[in-house]
C-alpha positions as a Python dict, from the first residue, in 0.01 Angstrom:
ca = {
    (1, 'M'): (0, 0, 0),
    (2, 'W'): (295, 233, 55),
    (3, 'S'): (321, 302, -316),
    (4, 'T'): (-44, 360, -400),
    (5, 'L'): (20, 650, -633),
    (6, 'P'): (119, 590, -995),
    (7, 'A'): (446, 705, -1161),
    (8, 'R'): (804, 622, -1082),
    (9, 'S'): (879, 380, -801),
    (10, 'T'): (1073, 517, -506),
    (11, 'T'): (1192, 180, -386),
    (12, 'L'): (1544, 255, -270),
    (13, 'A'): (1832, 24, -349),
    (14, 'P'): (1997, -92, -26),
    (15, 'T'): (2346, 43, 29),
    (16, 'E'): (2437, -229, 274),
    (17, 'T'): (2306, -567, 374),
    (18, 'G'): (2211, -712, 709),
    (19, 'S'): (1945, -595, 950),
    (20, 'S'): (2200, -475, 1202),
    (21, 'S'): (2366, -227, 966),
    (22, 'S'): (2110, 48, 1020),
    (23, 'S'): (2182, 55, 1394),
    (24, 'R'): (2561, 78, 1359),
    (25, 'T'): (2723, 417, 1327),
    (26, 'N'): (2947, 505, 1038),
    (27, 'W'): (3261, 518, 1256),
    (28, 'A'): (3170, 192, 1432),
    (29, 'M'): (3154, 19, 1095),
    (30, 'I'): (3485, 175, 989),
    (31, 'F'): (3653, 53, 1308),
    (32, 'D'): (3510, -296, 1253),
    (33, 'A'): (3634, -301, 894),
    (34, 'A'): (3979, -173, 996),
    (35, 'R'): (4020, -443, 1257),
    (36, 'G'): (3988, -728, 1004),
    (37, 'G'): (4037, -1094, 1074),
    (38, 'D'): (3680, -1218, 1112),
    (39, 'Q'): (3345, -1236, 935),
    (40, 'H'): (3209, -938, 1128),
    (41, 'A'): (3491, -721, 995),
    (42, 'S'): (3445, -860, 646),
    (43, 'D'): (3073, -779, 654),
    (44, 'A'): (3145, -424, 771),
    (45, 'L'): (3393, -382, 488),
    (46, 'E'): (3142, -501, 228),
    (47, 'Q'): (2876, -265, 365),
    (48, 'L'): (3110, 33, 361),
    (49, 'V'): (3217, -36, 2),
    (50, 'R'): (2851, -43, -104),
    (51, 'R'): (2796, 280, 84),
    (52, 'Y'): (3082, 479, -68),
    (53, 'W'): (3137, 361, -425),
    (54, 'P'): (2868, 589, -578),
    (55, 'A'): (3051, 901, -458),
    (56, 'V'): (3380, 763, -593),
    (57, 'Y'): (3215, 685, -926),
    (58, 'A'): (3058, 1032, -948),
    (59, 'Y'): (3394, 1204, -891),
    (60, 'I'): (3574, 996, -1153),
    (61, 'R'): (3295, 1035, -1409),
    (62, 'R'): (3290, 1413, -1375),
    (63, 'S'): (3668, 1426, -1410),
    (64, 'G'): (3626, 1351, -1780),
    (65, 'R'): (3634, 971, -1806),
    (66, 'D'): (3381, 774, -2006),
    (67, 'V'): (3147, 520, -1848),
    (68, 'H'): (3372, 217, -1905),
    (69, 'E'): (3689, 381, -1778),
    (70, 'T'): (3500, 522, -1479),
    (71, 'A'): (3374, 177, -1386),
    (72, 'D'): (3724, 35, -1425),
    (73, 'L'): (3883, 309, -1214),
    (74, 'T'): (3615, 277, -946),
    (75, 'Q'): (3676, -97, -930),
    (76, 'G'): (4050, -33, -918),
    (77, 'F'): (4024, 223, -636),
    (78, 'V'): (3814, -13, -427),
    (79, 'C'): (4050, -306, -479),
    (80, 'D'): (4383, -121, -477),
    (81, 'V'): (4324, 146, -212),
    (82, 'I'): (4023, 64, 6),
    (83, 'L'): (4105, -307, 19),
    (84, 'G'): (4467, -339, -87),
    (85, 'R'): (4603, -47, 116),
    (86, 'H'): (4353, -91, 400),
    (87, 'L'): (4224, 265, 378),
    (88, 'F'): (3990, 221, 673),
    (89, 'R'): (4287, 157, 902),
    (90, 'H'): (4404, 512, 832),
    (91, 'A'): (4071, 666, 933),
    (92, 'D'): (4072, 859, 1260),
    (93, 'P'): (3775, 1070, 1374),
    (94, 'K'): (4016, 1302, 1555),
    (95, 'R'): (4174, 1394, 1221),
    (96, 'G'): (3850, 1496, 1050),
    (97, 'R'): (3576, 1351, 835),
    (98, 'F'): (3622, 1018, 666),
    (99, 'R'): (3475, 1181, 356),
    (100, 'T'): (3784, 1405, 338),
    (101, 'L'): (4020, 1109, 371),
    (102, 'L'): (3833, 917, 101),
    (103, 'L'): (3837, 1210, -142),
    (104, 'S'): (4207, 1278, -85),
    (105, 'A'): (4293, 910, -136),
    (106, 'L'): (4088, 905, -456),
    (107, 'Q'): (4258, 1214, -596),
    (108, 'N'): (4600, 1066, -522),
    (109, 'Y'): (4500, 736, -678),
    (110, 'L'): (4387, 898, -1002),
    (111, 'Q'): (4713, 1087, -1026),
    (112, 'E'): (4922, 772, -995),
    (113, 'R'): (4701, 538, -1198),
    (114, 'H'): (4760, 460, -1564),
    (115, 'R'): (4520, 289, -1800),
    (116, 'H'): (4762, 6, -1875),
    (117, 'D'): (4714, -139, -1524),
    (118, 'N'): (4609, -499, -1536),
    (119, 'R'): (4245, -521, -1435),
    (120, 'S'): (4254, -899, -1381),
    (121, 'K'): (4532, -850, -1127),
    (122, 'R'): (4321, -604, -928),
    (123, 'T'): (4013, -821, -915),
    (124, 'S'): (4187, -1154, -864),
    (125, 'G'): (4058, -1337, -559),
    (126, 'R'): (3767, -1098, -504),
    (127, 'K'): (3426, -1078, -658),
    (128, 'P'): (3384, -775, -889),
    (129, 'L'): (3217, -465, -751),
    (130, 'H'): (2844, -468, -829),
    (131, 'F'): (2721, -142, -977),
    (132, 'D'): (2357, -117, -867),
    (133, 'D'): (2149, 33, -1149),
    (134, 'T'): (1966, 282, -925),
    (135, 'Q'): (2281, 415, -767),
    (136, 'L'): (2461, 413, -1101),
    (137, 'A'): (2189, 628, -1258),
    (138, 'A'): (2210, 871, -966),
    (139, 'A'): (2588, 890, -994),
    (140, 'E'): (2552, 975, -1365),
    (141, 'S'): (2316, 1267, -1295),
    (142, 'H'): (2568, 1536, -1199),
    (143, 'A'): (2686, 1645, -1544),
    (144, 'D'): (2688, 2015, -1454),
    (145, 'L'): (2900, 1977, -1140),
    (146, 'S'): (3275, 1973, -1084),
    (147, 'P'): (3430, 1641, -972),
    (148, 'E'): (3445, 1761, -610),
    (149, 'Q'): (3084, 1887, -620),
    (150, 'A'): (2969, 1560, -780),
    (151, 'F'): (3147, 1360, -509),
    (152, 'I'): (2977, 1557, -230),
    (153, 'A'): (2640, 1555, -406),
    (154, 'Q'): (2647, 1177, -448),
    (155, 'W'): (2775, 1130, -93),
    (156, 'N'): (2479, 1331, 37),
    (157, 'A'): (2234, 1154, -196),
    (158, 'T'): (2351, 815, -68),
    (159, 'L'): (2311, 932, 291),
    (160, 'V'): (1962, 1071, 229),
    (161, 'R'): (1851, 756, 45),
    (162, 'R'): (1978, 545, 333),
    (163, 'V'): (1778, 753, 579),
    (164, 'L'): (1467, 738, 360),
    (165, 'E'): (1494, 360, 336),
    (166, 'R'): (1521, 339, 713),
    (167, 'V'): (1214, 560, 762),
    (168, 'R'): (1017, 374, 496),
    (169, 'N'): (1088, 38, 659),
    (170, 'D'): (996, 179, 999),
    (171, 'C'): (662, 307, 862),
    (172, 'L'): (579, -25, 696),
    (173, 'T'): (667, -217, 1012),
    (174, 'K'): (447, 4, 1230),
    (175, 'G'): (145, 7, 1000),
    (176, 'L'): (200, 359, 870),
    (177, 'E'): (183, 272, 500),
    (178, 'A'): (-58, 555, 423),
    (179, 'H'): (157, 799, 620),
    (180, 'W'): (456, 701, 407),
    (181, 'S'): (252, 737, 88),
    (182, 'V'): (170, 1098, 178),
    (183, 'F'): (532, 1174, 264),
    (184, 'E'): (647, 1000, -53),
    (185, 'A'): (418, 1207, -274),
    (186, 'R'): (479, 1538, -99),
    (187, 'V'): (850, 1511, -11),
    (188, 'V'): (1036, 1208, -148),
    (189, 'R'): (939, 1225, -515),
    (190, 'P'): (994, 1601, -541),
    (191, 'M'): (1330, 1568, -366),
    (192, 'L'): (1462, 1266, -560),
    (193, 'F'): (1299, 1309, -900),
    (194, 'G'): (1207, 1676, -921),
    (195, 'E'): (837, 1592, -949),
    (196, 'K'): (566, 1835, -843),
    (197, 'R'): (413, 1772, -503),
    (198, 'A'): (96, 1569, -527),
    (199, 'P'): (-202, 1785, -422),
    (200, 'Y'): (-376, 1687, -101),
    (201, 'S'): (-702, 1638, -293),
    (202, 'R'): (-538, 1358, -494),
    (203, 'L'): (-397, 1196, -181),
    (204, 'I'): (-733, 1210, -7),
    (205, 'E'): (-893, 1030, -300),
    (206, 'H'): (-624, 762, -340),
    (207, 'L'): (-578, 691, 30),
    (208, 'E'): (-941, 742, 133),
    (209, 'L'): (-858, 1008, 389),
    (210, 'S'): (-1109, 1235, 560),
    (211, 'D'): (-961, 1573, 464),
    (212, 'S'): (-643, 1766, 390),
    (213, 'G'): (-584, 1821, 760),
    (214, 'Q'): (-548, 1447, 816),
    (215, 'A'): (-309, 1418, 519),
    (216, 'A'): (-99, 1709, 647),
    (217, 'N'): (-77, 1555, 994),
    (218, 'M'): (31, 1222, 845),
    (219, 'M'): (305, 1392, 645),
    (220, 'T'): (424, 1580, 953),
    (221, 'T'): (445, 1254, 1147),
    (222, 'V'): (677, 1097, 890),
    (223, 'K'): (871, 1418, 840),
    (224, 'R'): (958, 1421, 1210),
    (225, 'R'): (1076, 1061, 1182),
    (226, 'F'): (1288, 1155, 883),
    (227, 'V'): (1450, 1448, 1063),
    (228, 'Q'): (1530, 1231, 1365),
    (229, 'A'): (1670, 953, 1146),
    (230, 'L'): (1881, 1209, 960),
    (231, 'L'): (2017, 1340, 1290),
    (232, 'D'): (2098, 985, 1401),
    (233, 'E'): (2274, 910, 1073),
    (234, 'I'): (2483, 1227, 1079),
    (235, 'T'): (2567, 1177, 1447),
    (236, 'G'): (2718, 843, 1349),
    (237, 'T'): (2953, 1008, 1099),
    (238, 'V'): (3120, 1255, 1337),
    (239, 'S'): (3332, 1201, 1647),
    (240, 'D'): (3221, 1515, 1833),
    (241, 'P'): (2847, 1570, 1894),
    (242, 'M'): (2913, 1943, 1860),
    (243, 'Q'): (2992, 1881, 1492),
    (244, 'V'): (2642, 1753, 1414),
    (245, 'E'): (2492, 2100, 1362),
    (246, 'D'): (2778, 2200, 1131),
    (247, 'E'): (2741, 1877, 936),
    (248, 'I'): (2367, 1933, 891),
    (249, 'R'): (2429, 2290, 772),
    (250, 'S'): (2687, 2156, 529),
    (251, 'L'): (2447, 1890, 403),
    (252, 'L'): (2167, 2141, 347),
    (253, 'R'): (2406, 2380, 173),
    (254, 'D'): (2536, 2105, -54),
    (255, 'L'): (2184, 1985, -133),
    (256, 'E'): (2093, 2341, -228),
    (257, 'L'): (2394, 2340, -461),
    (258, 'Q'): (2239, 2052, -653),
    (259, 'S'): (1900, 2213, -702),
}
């Protein structure tokens, strides 16, 4: 019932697997991945790779490479730097955002990489990186941005999609399918796809609601859940709680840059 309205589906592609991933902070996952040596660390590493490759892809694509070379370089960066050089072991919340470390490592990698590198050598012993179609399409959508802007835009888009998926699942679990449908039509579709907000009259008809007041209250309920989930997600990416407000301001400013 959550997707009662017609038009494009807003089913969000998962950025990590496992039911426990949504309750683990970004830095906790990084520390788990850096530790290595067991299945828990391996799972954290896989989840983090899924989380961050779209931003890496977006940066490389906007730096002038074609689709095939971008995919190859993204695969190479994951295998050579994130995995081969154990990038997560160099992450330290006291030294700043992991996003900054990742971007710096990517820029250095592109400077030292040459197209004659042997791709089979990079991927040997590991399954190839899976480029999810939904995330790939999003990473291709920043043609008017610089590489750095595209990286940040895709980073933020991945974060927001992860939060939306969390809120959507929470609504479905708690019997708030209609609430999510209102929020989807009034907030999610306009934000992700640039669609016009569905009028309350249409929502009332499709969801059999009593009036626009009920629809507005339902949207507000989910919006509050989204804001709280966003705060939780951002809190998990910084080491100092005092940085949360700055990070939210940065996110909103960067999202405005995309519009």
